[in-house]
N, C-alpha and C positions, 0 to 999 in steps of 0.2 A: 670395026665400026668406031668412029670417033665419038667423043663425049657429046659434041654438038649434034651429031646425027641421032644419037640415043635420046637426047633431050627433045629433039624435034619429033621423033617417033612417039615418045611418051605424051607430048603435048597433042599430037594428032589423035592418039587413042583416047586421051582425056576428052577432047572435043567430041568425038563420036560417041563416047559414053554419056556425056552430057546431053547430046541430042537424043539418044536412046532413052535415057531416063525421063526426059521431058515428054517424049512421045508416050511412054508407058504410063506416066502420071496422068496425061490427058485422057488416055483410054480408061484408066481406073476411075477417074472422076466421072466420066460419062456413064460407066457401068454402074457406079454408085447411084447416079440419078435414076437410071433405069430400074435398079432394084427398089429404090424408094417409091417410085411410081407404081411398080408391080405390087408392093406391099400395101399401098393405099387402095389399089383396085381390088386386091384380094380381101382386104378388110371390108370394103363396100359390098363385095359379092357375098361374103359370109353374113353380113348384117341383113342383106336382102334375102338370102336363103332362110335365115332364121325367122324373118317376118313372114315369108311365104309358108314355111312349115308351121308356124304358129297359127296362121289362118286355116291351113289344111287340117290340123289337129282339132281346132275349135269346131270346124264344120263336121268332123267325124263324131263328135260328142253329141251333136244335135239329133233329136229324134227324126226319123224319116217322115216325109210328108204323109198326110193321111190317105192319099190315094195308093200307097204301097201295100 
């Protein structure tokens, strides 16, 4: 294999590696967006859960209606 062939082979591999890295980076960025969105949704759900549980606990502390 001549030096020119070896250089061409290395350049070809480098081009494919660059494409692969770009594709992987794009996927990683999208996954990070999804993770951030899921974190926000989870925080909202936890907040809503705490509100509902607070209302439920407050209603348990009240005396039952007189007809019981």
